[in-house]
N, C-alpha and C positions, 0 to 999 in steps of 0.2 A: 681693335677696340678704340672707341672714341675717347679723346682726351677730355679732361675736366679739371678745373682749377683746384679742386679739393681732392685729397686722398681718400675721402669717405664716400661711400654709397649707402643710402638709407632706404630701407623698405619701411614706409610709414603707414601705419594703420590708424586712420583718424575716425573715431567713433562719435556720431552725433548723439549726445546724451540728453536726458531730461534735465530741466533746470535745477532740480534739487537732488540729482543723483549722478555719480560719476565714479571714476576709478580711484582706489587708494591702495597702497602697498601693504601686503600682509606683514605681520610683525616678524615672522621668522624668515631670515634671508641668508643664503650661503655666502661665504666669503672666500677670497683667494685671488691670486694674481694670474694663474695659468689654469684655464678651465677648458676641457674638451666638450664639444657639443653633446657627446654621449652622456655627459653628466647632467644634462637637462632632461632627466628621466621623468616619465609620467607616473602617477600613482598606479599601483597594481590594479586598482579598480577605478575605471573612468565613468563619469555620469552619463546618463541617457537623456538628460534634459535637452531642450531645443538649442540648436546652434544659432546664435544671434548674428553671425556674419552672413551677409547676403552674397550669393555667387562665390562660395568658399573654394570651389574647385575650378574657377575660371571657365566654366562651360558656356556661359552666356556672353556673347560678344557685344561690345558697345556699339550702339546704332550709328554713332558718328564715324566709326572706323570700319563698319561692315563692308563698305565698298572698296576699301584699300587692299593692297597686297596682303594675303593671309599672314605672311611673315611678320607684318607690322601691325596687325589688328590688336585692339585693346579689349580687355575683359571689362564687362559692365561693373560699375562700382570701383574699379581699379584704374588709377590715372598715373601714367608714367611721366617723369620729368621731361623726357624726350625719348624718341624711338631710335634704337640702335640695333646692331646685330646681336648684342648680348642681352638686351632688355626687351623681352617680348613674350607674348602668349603663344606657347608651342603646342602644336597638335597636328592632326591630319592635314597634309598639304604644305606644311612649313618646309622651307628649303634648307634649314640649318639644324636638322635633327642629328644629334651626335651620339656616338657610343651606344647605338641602339636605344636611345631614350624613348620612354613611354610614360604616360601619366600614371599616377597611383590610383586616382579616382576619376572615372569618366575618361574623356579623350584628350583633355588639355591640362597643361600645368604652366607655371610662370618661371622663367629663368632670369636671374639677376647676375650682373657682373660688376666690375669695378667702376666707380665714378658715376653711378646711376641712382636715381631716386624714384620710387613708386609709392604713391599714396593710396590709401583705401578710404572711401567716403561712403557712409551708409545712407541709402536713400529711404530707408524705413526707420520708423521711430522705435527705439527700444530703450528700456530703462534698466540700469543696474541699481538695485535697491539697497539703501543703507541696511546694515545688519546681515546682508547676504554676501557670500564669497563666490568668486568666479575663477575659472581656470582657462588659460590661453594655450592652445596646442596647435601643432602643424606638422606636416610630413615634409621631410627634406632629404636631399642627397647631393653630394658633390659631383660636379661634372668637369671634364677637362675643357680648356679653351681651344681655340683653333690650333694652337701649337702644343696642345697636350699639357699645358701648365695646370698643376693641381693646387689645392689649398694646402697651407702649411703655416709655418711661423710667419707672423705678421698679420694673420687674419684676426678680425675682431667683429663680433656680433653681440649686440646687447639689446635689451628691451627697456624702454624708458617711459616715464610719465613726466610731462612738461620738462624734458631734458634731463631728469634724474633717473639713473639706472635702477631697474627693478632687481638686478642680480649682478653677480660678477660676470664680466663679458666673456664670451667664448673666444678662445685663442687658438683652437686646434680642431680641424675637421678634414680628415684625409679624403683624397679623391677615391672614387670607386665604391663608397659606402652605399648600400641599397636604400630604397625608400624606408625611412624609419620615422616613427612618431616621436616628437619632442614636446616638452611642456616647459614654459617659462617658470623657473623655480619660484616657489611661494604662491600664495593665492592673491587674487585681485579682489578687493572689497569695495562695495558701493559706499559713496560718501557724498556730502554736499559740496557743490562747486563743479564747474565745467573743467575738464582736464583732457589732455591729448595723450593717447598711448601710441608709441612708435617703436619700430625695430631700426637699429642702425647697423649697417654692414660696411666693413672696411676690409680689404684684402689685397694681396698682390694679384697679378693677373690670374683669373680663374672665374668660375661660375658656380652658383648654387641654385638648385631647382627646388621650388616649394609647391605644395598641393594640399588641398583640404585643410584650410585654416579654420579653426573652431574657437569660439568664445562661448562658454557654457557656464551656467550656474552649477557650482559644485554641491549638489544636493542629491540625496538618495531617499526616496519615500520609504517610510517604515514598512518593513516586511511583515505582513499579516501571517502568522503561523498557520499552516494548513490545518483544516479540520481533522481531528483524529479519525481514522477509519471507523465506520460503523461496526459495532460488535455483531458477531454472527449469531443467528437464531439457532435453535435446536436442530442438529443435523448439519449445520454449516461446518466448513473445514476450519481447523485451528492448530496452532502450535503450542500456545500457552493458555492457561485458564483465562487470563485477561482478554483473550481474543473473543470470548463468548459473553453473551448477555447473562447467561446463567453462572458465569465465572467457573465453569467446570468443563474440562477437555479430557476426552478419553479416546484413545486409538485414533487420534487425528480428527475427531468430530466433537462438536459442542453437544453436551448432554445435560439432562436435568440433574439436580442435586439428589442425593440418596432418598429414594422413596417418595418423590414428588411428581414424576411424570404421569400425566393423565391419559385417558383413553385416546388412542390415535396419535400421540406425540412420539417423536423420534426417540429411540433408545438403542443401546448396543449391549446392555447387561440387564438381567432381571431385577437387580437391586435398585435400578433407577425408577422402576414403576411402583405404584402404590401396591405394597406387598399383598394385602389381603384380597385384592380384587383383580389385579392384572399381572400378566407376564410379558416378557419381551420376545417378540417373534424374531427368530434368526433369519426368517425369509423376507419379511417386509420391514424389519427394523422399526416396528411400532409396538406400543403397548396395547395388548389385546386382552379381552376378558379371559380369566382362567376357565378351564373346561370342567364340565360336570362328569360324574362317574359314567363310564361306558364310552366316553369320547376318545378318539385316537390321540396318542401322545408319543413323544420320544424321550421325555425327561420329566422328572417329578415336578419341576416348577410350573409346568403347563397346567397342572391339575389343582382344583380347589383343595383337594385332600392332601396335596403334596406327595402323592404316591402314584407313579406310573408303573403298572404291573408288568409281568413278563409277557403278557399278551399284547403289549403296546396300547393299553387302554387305561384311562383314569379309574382308579379304584376308590371306594369310599374310605374314609378314615376308619381306623379300627373301631368296631362295634357301633358305627354310625349309619350303616345302610338300612333304610326303611324297607318294609316289604315292597317288592316290585323293583327295587333298585339293583343296578348292575353289581355283580360281585364275581370274584374269581377264587375266593377263599371264605370259609365259614366265619373267620374272625372279622370280615368286613361288615357283617350284618348284626343289627341289634338283637335279632333272635338267635344269632349264633349258627344259623343254617343258610347255606348258599345252595339253592337247588340248581343243579346243572346235569346235563346228560352224562351217562356213565363214561362215554368216550369224549366228552367235551371238556374245555378248559375254563369256561366261565358260564354264568347263569344269572339268576336273580335271587334276591333275598326273599325268603318265605318264612311263615310261621312254622314251628316244629309240629310234628304230627302226633296225634293221640295214639294210645295203645290200639293195636289192630290195624292201623293204616299201613299201606304198602310203603316200603322204604328200600334204600340201597346201601345205607350206612348209618351208624349210630347217631350222627349229628342231626339226622332228619327227625329223630324221635324226641318227644317233649320231655319225658321223665325216665326214659328207659334206654333200651338198646334195640338194635335191628338184628333179628334172628330169623332165618328163612324168609327174608324180605318182608318181615312184619315188625312193627314196633311192639315190644313186649316189656313188662316191668323187669327191672334189674332183680337179682336174686333175692327172694323172700320179701320183696317190697310191694307185690301186687295185692291190692285190696279186693274185697268181695265185689264181683261184677267186672273187674278189669280183664281185658283180653290177655290170654296166656296160651302158650303152646308147650308148657312143661310145668309140672307141679312145683318145682323148686323156685318158680317165679312168684308164687303166692305165699302170703304170710302163713296161711293155714296148710301150706304144702298140698293143696287140693285144687287141681285144674281139671274141670269137667271136659267131657268129650265135645262140648259146645265151645271149648276154648274160653271158659270163664272161670275166674277164681271163685271158690265157694267156701262158705264158713261151715257147711255141714258135709260131713264125709259121706259119699255114696260110692262104696268100693267099686261097683261095677261101672260107674261113670268116670272114675278117675283116669287121668292120662298119666301114664308112667313117666 
């Protein structure tokens, strides 16, 4: 390692600042006499604002040294006080790579040793604005010297503004620590007046490697809360009522409120449809028109009458069936008579038959009863001229051989 008149080596980062903006120290600063570099911890959340340092990972070579030995090449924007075996841009082709050294970011990094100074000069114009705060971070690791010397007591690393320390100096950094990100304690704030920011490094024989130096505004844009998910329409999946536009969830699907679902809308229960007009089809899960008497059905709710009979057909409501309407029981008809085949289970509503008409049961007859397949008056209610087939059906107890009730007795014409 080359000798130097001073015991100090400084890594200086010189920022060209705008006339009215520069660095100022944050108000909160740590204190203490013995500080490990590991205490220069970074905030849990680092900003994603642009890095104001040009060539932060030493990837771009200085044009003036590009033709020199790779071991002694300089990184653009970074100027060493002199070139030595300890102070150089290390990367592919360097003949002094030690301990399996490799860069943290890209292919190159910078190694510094005792009694050496490297300055950073920005060739781009950037401004640190008053009222804003900035954070300075870098990745570092300790490396052994040629004789395996490591960092330990006697090391000193601090960051300064115009020679005044920004924090308590680092006095401990063991050899062998992997690449780790560090941040200078406290925030740097923009202020009026030109100032110089620098790192100062002093140590016993040994080296420190740095990579990816970053100077960033410590700012986080406000987070816009995400738009709430759109509420699901009828039939959409749901877990809670609030998931649905209708604010009603049943069996994992959005449904209409009680008795409000219209024709063709999704449903999974009859009560969701307009009761007097529609029912909920368990096949299509839609509200459909209720069915007329005689239509096929599986349950009462399918029918306008609210009655699905044993034949699987919609029956009229009691005493509501007009003549010609489907029926399966006499009580379905307004007339009280459901005309159906003797061996059949349903028929149509018809008017009751007069005396003398053919019949197969009493309900078919208007005012009487069915005897010998004819409608006849009930006992002693037959008026003169009414059909009869027995004298006791007539008020006069006289039924002629012409099967008519008569008011005048004709013994030879009487039907016993």
